[in-house]
Structures are given as structure tokens and as C-alpha cells.
C-alpha positions as CSV (number, residue, x, y, z in Angstrom):
1,M,11.8,18.9,14.2
2,S,12.7,22.3,12.7
3,T,11.4,23.6,9.8
4,T,13.2,27.0,10.2
5,S,16.6,25.3,9.2
6,T,18.2,24.6,6.2
7,I,18.5,20.9,5.4
8,A,20.5,18.8,2.8
9,A,21.0,15.0,1.7
10,I,21.8,13.1,-1.0
11,S,18.2,12.0,-2.7
12,T,19.4,9.5,-5.2
13,P,20.0,6.1,-3.8
14,S,23.8,4.9,-2.6
15,G,25.9,3.5,-5.2
16,I,27.9,4.3,-8.2
17,G,25.7,5.5,-11.4
18,G,26.5,8.2,-14.0
19,I,25.0,11.2,-11.9
20,A,23.7,11.7,-8.3
21,V,21.1,14.6,-7.4
22,L,21.6,16.4,-4.0
23,R,18.9,18.1,-2.7
24,L,19.0,21.5,-0.2
25,S,15.8,23.0,1.1
26,G,15.1,25.8,3.6
27,P,15.6,29.4,4.1
28,E,19.2,29.6,3.6
29,A,19.1,27.0,0.7
30,F,20.3,29.9,-2.0
31,T,22.6,31.7,0.5
32,I,24.4,28.2,1.2
33,A,24.6,27.0,-2.3
34,A,25.9,30.4,-3.9
35,R,29.0,29.9,-1.6
36,H,29.8,27.1,-3.7
37,V,28.2,27.6,-7.3
38,N,27.0,29.9,-10.0
39,L,23.6,30.0,-9.1
40,P,21.2,30.8,-12.6
41,V,20.2,34.4,-12.8
42,P,16.8,35.2,-11.9
43,D,14.7,34.8,-15.0
44,K,16.3,31.3,-15.2
45,T,16.1,28.1,-12.8
46,T,18.8,25.9,-14.4
47,R,22.9,26.5,-14.6
48,F,25.8,24.7,-15.7
49,S,28.4,25.5,-12.8
50,P,31.6,24.6,-10.9
51,F,31.3,23.4,-7.5
52,R,33.9,24.7,-5.2
53,N,34.8,24.2,-1.9
54,G,37.3,27.7,-1.7
55,D,39.7,27.3,-4.5
56,T,39.2,23.7,-4.4
57,L,37.0,22.4,-8.0
58,I,35.1,19.2,-6.5
59,D,32.9,18.7,-9.7
60,E,31.0,20.1,-12.6
61,V,27.6,20.2,-12.1
62,V,24.0,21.3,-12.9
63,V,22.4,23.5,-10.4
64,T,18.3,23.8,-10.3
65,L,16.4,26.6,-8.5
66,F,13.0,25.9,-7.2
67,R,11.7,29.0,-5.8
68,S,9.4,28.9,-2.7
69,P,6.5,28.2,-2.9
70,H,6.8,26.2,-6.4
71,S,8.9,23.5,-5.1
72,Y,8.3,20.0,-3.7
73,T,9.1,21.2,0.0
74,G,7.1,24.7,-0.4
75,E,10.4,26.3,0.8
76,D,13.2,28.0,-1.2
77,T,15.3,24.5,-2.6
78,V,18.3,23.6,-4.6
79,E,19.1,20.6,-6.4
80,I,22.6,19.5,-7.7
81,S,23.2,17.1,-9.9
82,C,26.7,15.8,-9.8
83,H,28.8,12.9,-11.1
84,G,27.9,9.6,-9.5
85,S,31.3,8.9,-7.3
86,L,30.3,8.2,-4.1
87,Y,33.5,10.7,-3.0
88,I,32.0,13.7,-4.7
89,Q,28.5,13.2,-3.5
90,Q,29.7,13.1,-0.1
91,T,32.4,15.4,-0.4
92,I,29.7,18.2,-1.9
93,L,27.5,16.9,0.9
94,Q,29.9,17.6,3.6
95,T,30.3,21.3,1.9
96,L,27.5,21.8,2.4
97,L,26.7,20.8,6.1
98,D,30.0,22.7,6.7
99,S,28.3,26.0,5.3
100,G,25.3,25.8,7.8
101,A,23.1,23.4,6.5
102,R,21.8,20.1,8.5
103,L,21.8,16.6,7.1
104,A,18.2,15.8,6.8
105,E,16.1,13.2,8.4
106,P,14.3,10.1,7.1
107,G,11.1,11.9,5.1
108,E,11.8,15.2,6.2
109,F,11.5,16.9,2.6
110,T,7.8,14.8,2.6
111,R,7.4,16.1,6.0
112,R,8.0,19.9,4.9
113,A,5.7,19.4,2.1
114,F,2.8,18.6,4.3
115,L,3.4,21.4,6.7
116,N,3.7,23.7,4.0
117,G,0.3,22.6,2.8
118,R,2.3,21.5,-0.6
119,L,0.6,17.5,0.1
120,N,-2.0,16.5,2.8
121,L,-1.1,13.8,4.7
122,S,-2.7,10.8,2.9
123,Q,-0.6,12.0,-0.4
124,A,2.5,12.3,1.7
125,E,2.2,8.7,2.6
126,A,1.4,7.9,-0.9
127,V,5.4,9.3,-1.9
128,A,6.1,6.1,-0.2
129,D,3.7,3.9,-2.0
130,L,5.0,5.2,-5.3
131,I,8.7,4.6,-4.2
132,D,8.2,1.0,-3.4
133,A,6.0,0.6,-6.4
134,T,7.6,-2.7,-8.1
135,N,4.7,-3.4,-10.8
136,A,2.0,-1.5,-12.6
137,T,-0.8,-2.3,-10.2
138,S,1.0,-0.7,-7.2
139,H,2.4,1.7,-9.2
140,K,-0.8,2.7,-10.6
141,L,-2.5,2.6,-6.8
142,A,-0.3,4.9,-5.5
143,I,-0.2,7.5,-8.2
144,S,-4.0,7.8,-7.7
145,Q,-3.5,8.1,-4.4
146,L,-1.3,10.9,-4.9
147,R,-3.0,12.8,-7.4
148,G,-5.4,13.3,-4.5
149,G,-8.9,11.2,-5.8
150,Y,-8.4,9.3,-2.5
151,A,-8.0,12.6,-0.9
152,K,-10.9,14.2,-2.3
153,E,-13.3,11.8,-1.1
154,L,-12.2,11.9,1.9
155,E,-12.9,15.2,2.0
156,Q,-16.3,14.9,0.8
157,L,-16.9,12.8,4.1
158,R,-15.4,15.0,6.2
159,Q,-17.7,18.2,4.8
160,Q,-20.7,16.0,5.1
161,L,-19.8,15.7,8.8
162,V,-18.9,19.2,9.4
163,D,-22.2,20.4,8.0
164,L,-24.1,18.0,10.0
165,A,-22.0,19.1,12.8
166,A,-22.9,22.6,11.9
167,L,-26.5,22.4,12.2
168,L,-26.2,20.7,15.8
169,E,-24.2,23.2,16.7
170,L,-26.4,26.0,15.6
171,E,-28.8,24.8,18.0
172,L,-26.7,24.8,20.7
173,D,-26.5,28.0,20.2
174,F,-30.0,28.6,20.4
175,S,-30.8,25.6,23.0
176,D,-32.7,28.7,25.3
177,E,-35.2,29.2,23.0
178,D,-36.0,25.3,22.1
179,V,-35.3,25.8,18.4
180,E,-34.7,22.4,16.5
181,F,-33.0,23.7,13.2
182,A,-31.9,19.6,11.8
183,D,-34.9,17.4,11.5
184,R,-34.2,14.4,13.3
185,S,-35.5,12.2,10.8
186,R,-33.8,13.8,7.8
187,L,-30.5,14.1,10.1
188,H,-30.5,10.5,10.7
189,S,-30.9,9.6,7.4
190,L,-27.7,11.6,6.4
191,I,-25.9,9.9,9.0
192,S,-26.9,6.4,7.4
193,Q,-25.6,7.4,4.2
194,T,-22.2,8.8,5.2
195,Y,-22.0,5.4,7.4
196,L,-22.6,3.1,4.3
197,R,-20.3,5.2,2.2
198,V,-17.7,4.5,4.8
199,E,-18.0,1.1,5.2
200,K,-17.9,1.0,1.7
201,L,-14.3,2.8,1.6
202,R,-13.4,0.3,4.2
203,E,-14.4,-2.7,2.2
204,S,-12.0,-1.6,-0.4
205,F,-9.7,-2.2,2.2
206,H,-9.0,-5.6,0.9
207,M,-8.7,-5.1,-2.8
208,G,-6.3,-2.5,-2.5
209,N,-4.1,-4.3,0.2
210,A,-4.4,-7.2,-2.4
211,L,-3.3,-5.6,-5.2
212,K,-0.7,-3.1,-3.2
213,R,0.9,-6.4,-1.6
214,G,-0.1,-9.1,-4.3
215,I,-3.3,-11.3,-4.6
216,P,-3.4,-14.1,-2.0
217,V,-2.8,-17.4,-4.2
218,A,-3.1,-20.5,-2.1
219,I,-1.3,-23.6,-3.6
220,I,-3.5,-26.9,-2.1
221,G,-3.4,-30.5,-2.4
222,R,-2.7,-33.8,-1.2
223,P,1.4,-35.0,-0.2
224,N,3.4,-35.2,-3.0
225,A,0.9,-33.6,-6.1
226,G,3.8,-31.1,-6.9
227,K,2.5,-28.2,-4.8
228,S,6.3,-27.1,-4.0
229,S,7.2,-28.1,-7.9
230,L,4.4,-25.6,-8.8
231,L,5.6,-22.7,-6.7
232,N,9.0,-23.5,-7.9
233,A,8.0,-23.3,-11.1
234,L,6.0,-20.1,-11.0
235,L,8.6,-18.2,-9.2
236,H,11.9,-19.9,-11.9
237,D,13.4,-20.5,-8.7
238,N,13.9,-23.6,-6.4
239,R,12.6,-21.6,-3.4
240,A,11.0,-24.8,-1.9
241,I,12.3,-28.2,-0.9
242,V,11.0,-30.9,-3.6
243,S,10.9,-34.3,-2.3
244,D,9.2,-37.7,-2.7
245,I,8.4,-38.2,1.2
246,P,5.0,-37.3,2.2
247,G,4.7,-34.2,4.4
248,T,7.8,-32.2,3.5
249,T,5.8,-28.7,3.5
250,R,5.4,-28.3,7.3
251,D,5.0,-24.7,7.4
252,T,3.5,-22.0,4.3
253,I,6.3,-20.8,2.0
254,E,5.2,-17.3,0.8
255,E,6.7,-15.5,-2.2
256,T,5.5,-12.8,-4.6
257,F,5.6,-12.5,-8.3
258,V,4.2,-10.4,-11.2
259,V,2.2,-11.4,-14.5
260,E,1.3,-8.8,-16.8
261,G,2.1,-6.3,-14.0
262,T,-0.1,-7.6,-11.3
263,P,1.5,-9.0,-8.4
264,F,0.3,-12.3,-6.8
265,R,1.6,-13.9,-3.2
266,I,1.7,-17.2,-3.6
267,I,1.8,-19.3,-0.7
268,D,2.5,-23.0,-0.8
269,T,1.2,-24.9,2.0
270,A,1.2,-28.7,3.8
271,G,-0.5,-31.6,2.1
272,L,-4.3,-32.0,3.0
273,R,-4.3,-35.4,4.7
274,H,-5.1,-36.9,8.4
275,S,-1.7,-37.0,10.4
276,D,-0.5,-38.2,13.9
277,D,2.2,-36.1,13.6
278,P,1.5,-32.8,15.4
279,I,4.1,-30.9,13.7
280,E,2.1,-31.8,10.0
281,S,-1.4,-31.4,11.7
282,L,-0.1,-27.6,12.8
283,G,1.0,-27.0,8.9
284,I,-2.5,-28.5,7.5
285,K,-4.3,-26.1,10.3
286,R,-2.4,-23.8,8.9
287,T,-3.4,-24.6,5.0
288,I,-6.9,-24.0,6.3
289,E,-6.2,-20.7,7.2
290,T,-4.4,-19.8,4.3
291,V,-7.1,-20.9,2.0
292,V,-9.6,-18.8,4.2
293,Q,-7.3,-15.4,3.6
294,A,-6.3,-16.3,-0.3
295,D,-8.6,-15.0,-3.2
296,I,-7.5,-17.9,-5.4
297,I,-6.9,-21.3,-4.7
298,L,-5.1,-23.7,-6.7
299,Y,-5.9,-26.8,-6.1
300,V,-3.2,-29.8,-7.1
301,H,-3.8,-32.7,-8.3
302,D,-1.6,-35.2,-9.4
303,T,-3.3,-37.0,-12.4
304,T,-1.3,-40.1,-11.8
305,Q,-4.0,-40.6,-8.5
306,P,-7.6,-41.1,-8.6
307,F,-9.6,-37.7,-8.4
308,D,-12.4,-39.0,-6.2
309,Q,-9.0,-38.2,-3.3
310,A,-10.0,-34.5,-4.9
311,L,-13.0,-34.5,-4.7
312,N,-13.1,-35.3,-1.0
313,D,-11.0,-32.5,-0.5
314,L,-13.1,-30.6,-2.3
315,Q,-16.4,-31.2,-0.4
316,E,-14.7,-30.7,2.7
317,L,-13.8,-27.2,1.8
318,Q,-16.9,-26.3,0.4
319,D,-17.8,-26.1,4.6
320,I,-15.6,-23.0,5.1
321,R,-17.6,-20.0,4.8
322,S,-15.8,-17.9,2.4
323,F,-14.7,-20.8,0.3
324,K,-17.6,-20.0,-2.1
325,D,-16.4,-16.7,-2.8
326,K,-12.7,-18.0,-4.2
327,H,-11.7,-18.4,-7.4
328,L,-11.0,-21.9,-7.6
329,F,-8.3,-23.6,-10.6
330,I,-8.0,-27.3,-10.5
331,V,-4.1,-27.7,-11.4
332,H,-3.6,-31.4,-12.8
333,N,0.0,-31.6,-12.7
334,K,2.2,-34.3,-13.9
335,I,0.5,-34.9,-17.2
336,D,4.0,-36.0,-18.5
337,L,3.5,-39.3,-16.8
338,L,-0.3,-39.5,-18.3
339,K,-0.7,-41.8,-20.9
340,E,-4.3,-40.8,-21.4
341,N,-6.3,-38.0,-21.9
342,L,-7.5,-36.2,-18.9
343,T,-11.2,-35.5,-18.0
344,A,-12.5,-34.3,-15.1
345,P,-15.0,-31.8,-13.3
346,Y,-14.3,-28.0,-12.3
347,R,-11.7,-25.4,-14.3
348,T,-8.8,-27.5,-15.0
349,F,-5.3,-26.5,-16.0
350,P,-3.4,-29.8,-17.1
351,L,0.5,-29.0,-16.9
352,S,3.6,-30.7,-15.9
353,A,5.5,-28.4,-13.0
354,K,8.2,-30.3,-14.1
355,E,8.5,-29.6,-17.8
356,G,6.9,-26.1,-17.6
357,T,4.1,-27.5,-19.8
358,G,0.9,-25.7,-19.6
359,L,2.4,-23.2,-16.6
360,E,1.4,-20.0,-19.4
361,A,-1.8,-20.7,-19.7
362,L,-1.9,-20.9,-15.5
363,K,-0.3,-17.6,-15.4
364,A,-2.6,-15.8,-18.1
365,A,-5.8,-17.2,-16.3
366,L,-4.6,-15.8,-12.7
367,A,-3.6,-12.2,-14.7
368,K,-7.2,-12.6,-16.5
369,T,-9.1,-13.3,-12.9
370,A,-7.2,-10.4,-11.5
371,R,-8.5,-8.1,-14.2
372,T,-11.9,-9.1,-14.2
373,D,-12.1,-8.5,-10.4
374,L,-10.1,-5.1,-11.0
375,A,-12.7,-4.1,-13.3
376,Q,-15.3,-4.5,-10.6
377,A,-13.6,-2.6,-8.2
378,P,-14.5,0.8,-7.0
379,D,-12.7,3.5,-8.2
380,V,-11.2,4.8,-4.9
381,M,-9.3,2.0,-2.7
382,L,-8.1,2.0,0.8
383,T,-4.9,0.4,0.5
384,N,-3.4,2.0,3.7
385,V,-3.3,-0.1,6.9
386,R,-3.7,3.3,9.2
387,H,-6.2,4.8,7.1
388,Y,-8.5,1.6,7.8
389,N,-8.2,1.7,11.1
390,A,-9.0,5.5,11.5
391,L,-12.5,4.6,9.5
392,G,-12.7,1.6,11.5
393,H,-12.9,4.6,14.6
394,V,-15.0,6.9,12.1
395,S,-18.0,4.0,11.6
396,Q,-18.1,3.2,15.4
397,A,-18.5,6.9,16.1
398,L,-21.4,7.3,13.2
399,L,-23.3,4.5,14.7
400,H,-23.4,6.1,18.3
401,V,-24.6,9.3,16.6
402,G,-27.5,7.1,14.9
403,K,-28.2,5.6,17.7
404,G,-28.4,8.8,19.6
405,I,-30.7,10.5,17.2
406,A,-32.7,7.4,17.4
407,D,-33.2,7.4,20.9
408,G,-33.8,11.5,20.9
409,L,-30.4,12.4,23.0
410,P,-30.5,16.1,22.9
411,A,-27.7,18.1,20.3
412,D,-25.0,18.5,23.2
413,L,-24.6,14.7,23.4
414,V,-25.2,13.8,19.9
415,I,-22.3,16.1,19.1
416,I,-19.7,14.4,21.1
417,D,-19.7,11.4,18.9
418,L,-19.8,13.5,15.7
419,R,-17.0,15.7,16.8
420,D,-15.1,12.3,17.4
421,A,-16.3,10.7,13.9
422,L,-14.3,13.9,12.6
423,H,-11.1,14.1,14.7
424,H,-10.3,10.4,13.4
425,L,-11.1,11.3,9.7
426,G,-8.7,14.1,10.1
427,T,-5.9,11.7,11.1
428,I,-5.9,10.5,7.8
429,T,-5.9,14.0,6.1
430,G,-3.7,15.8,8.2
431,Q,-6.2,18.5,10.0
432,V,-5.6,16.4,13.0
433,T,-2.1,15.3,13.9
434,S,0.5,14.0,16.5
435,D,4.5,14.5,16.4
436,E,4.2,11.1,17.2
437,V,1.8,9.9,14.5
438,L,4.2,12.3,12.2
439,G,7.7,10.4,13.2
440,S,6.4,7.2,12.5
441,I,5.0,8.3,8.7
442,F,7.8,9.8,7.9
443,S,10.5,7.4,9.3
444,R,9.4,4.6,6.7
445,F,11.0,7.2,4.4
446,C,14.7,7.1,3.1
447,I,16.8,10.3,4.0
448,G,16.7,12.6,0.8
449,K,12.9,12.3,0.2
């Protein structure tokens, strides 16, 4: 992908609105724009101007100039704000293309910002997350990454590895003199500290990814307890089929909803019971898998039925290794059918999914739980799967470095793994890139960004 050409695209979403913005970036941006509009004078950046194609007036627009390197891409850039007519947008764009610009590819403006040093690669990826943010939490994570807090953490890790590599490289330069510049015990300690720092960052991925995609909440319970009704009530939509016939839900149903700015990924599951039906049994197996993956479990109990069944289910779930780390809420559904006061162990939420009674209390508890977990989370969190996998390679390389030092291997062998760790760390921030990786990353962007 050439960076010497001048590119153009419509940067606002498709459709009719009050205004639309077209972006022109590259070495000929000012020249091409000047053929059709009156550019701002040198000491100004914005100007109201007619947009003409020859003698034909297309629209009256606002032209904004961003002179290199003080632009999003780092290149000379012109932004044209026109009226939102689809005809006007397409006519202006076609006019710019006919005058020498090229239609931008998806993410090409941000790719140029990366290649010109305006953003590192992790920050560029945060731009896509910022565009996709649908709630306060995902927006906060994207802003944090875009402003460089995550990149700063990675740069500190990289500098540690570079310093360690420099000591070993120095030994190689004086290998004939049998000089040891790096104390092996001290070196092993530094490698261990760096490894723990990487692992701590990788551990934050569970929380970061949950906040980005939605905190996983599993709705479980006996057949006909009202699990699907609870899902529908939380979503304010008839998303799941509600029936009196046991075993209606054969597979998991997953949807996202937001409470107080925090996204939750709620999963309705098959009813817990022993069944000879192979399809229903598979659904129950998936229920258990969902419990393992969830952070919050809503056990729905039909208050018209004995609570002993629920206690038996919960006792069996205790055998799942990670169950004790979950937030467990007992939802006593169908209280509209209950004729006496409800008493039961565990943290309980009496409600009627049918009538909506008690629903707000449950949602408030979900939001409070998320806030508590978030308060305990690290300041810098990993949210990107590509970064998580790359740090996994860094961890493995550091383990090999530590083992090599402990086994007394010479510096020329130890440094191979240290360079490998630096390589994988560099793939996150962009010190190490390939066209294939860049193409994959920026293809997720919309045209015009």
C-alpha cells in the first residue's frame, strides 16, 4: 500500500444527515483541494467556501487544513464539511478522485498515522475499539489505551529486556577475554521480575476482555424455573421462547445488555436435570461449560417448588473447580404466585420475571458487583486477543531465558531467547511488523478512518 499517493474518503457514516465530512490526505492534498475550494490563508486553518467542479457549484462547504506533521495522519490533510445529501457527498468525492486522489482503503488513514509515527500499533488498534465502543466501560478502556497508558507499560517492559540484552551483547563483544558483565544471579532475578510483570498483564485479559465484550452472566436452574422469562425481562425483548414444556431451551442463548454503563453478556442455558434425550443432554453439558466461563451466576429457583432441588444443584456445582470464584445470586422467581413469606439461604433476589417485580434490585446488584471487581482491577488491562497471544510468546521466551541462566548456558545461547521475547513484544507496539499483520489489523476499520 503506497503512502506517496493522496487518498480521499467520506469519513462520516453512510446515510443522510445534517452534514458529512470528507477527508483528503497526502502530498497533493492541498493542491487537489485548491482546484475546487478557496483554501484558508496561511495563518488560518478553516474557511467557508463554495465547492466547484469547473463552473458548476456543488455545495457551500467548510474547509479545514491540517498541515504536516500536525494532522491525524502526519501528512497534509484537508477535511471538507458539506451538507449531508448522499448526492453531494458522492459528487464531491468523485470530483476529488477525478482530480488525482485515490479512494482510501479501510483503515488507511489510521495506518498512515501509524507509519508516520503519530500512533504506535496498540494505539492504532485502540482507535477501532473507540469507534466500536457502545457503553461507558468499553469507551473508558479504549480511551485509556489510545492515550498510551498501555503502550507506556509495554515500553517499560521492552526497555527492561533491551537493557538485559545489552549486558549479554557486551559479553559477546569481549568473549575472547572471558569477561562476565552481568552477574548471573542478578540477571536471573531481573528476568523473573519481568516474567511476573508480563504474566500479571496477561492475567488482566480476562477482566479486560469481559469489560470490552460484556461481563459473562450465566442464567441456570431447573426446567420451567423461568430462566428464559428472566432473560427476556432483562433485555426488554422476547428473545427466548417461553413455554411450560420442560426442556424447551436446548442450547445457550446469548445477548448483551448494559446496566449503569457496564456491559453484561447474559447467557440463557438448558435446564439442569438428568435426561435421556441426547439433544437435551448436550444442552445441559453446555450449561456446565457456560458456568465455568461465567463471572456471575444467576441460579433461578421456582418459588412454588421446594428449595431442596436448588440446594442439590448447587452442591453438585460446587464440584466445579472455579465455581467458588464466581458471584452467585439466587433468583427466586414467580413470587407473584407465592402466598407466604420467602426464606432461603444464600444471597437472594425475590422477583417476578413475568411482572417485572424485583428486577431493578437485581440489575443494581449486578452493577454493584461489576464496580467492585473493576475497583480491584489493575490500572492497565489487556483487551486485545492478538496482544494476549503475543505476550504468551514473550512469557515462554523469558522462561527459556531463565532456565538457560540457571543451567549456566553461555551468553550467545541465552540471548537468542531474549531476542525472541523482544521480537514478540515488538509485534504489539509496531517495532516489528509485517504487511500481512498490518493488513489484518486495519482491514477491521471503516473506510474514512
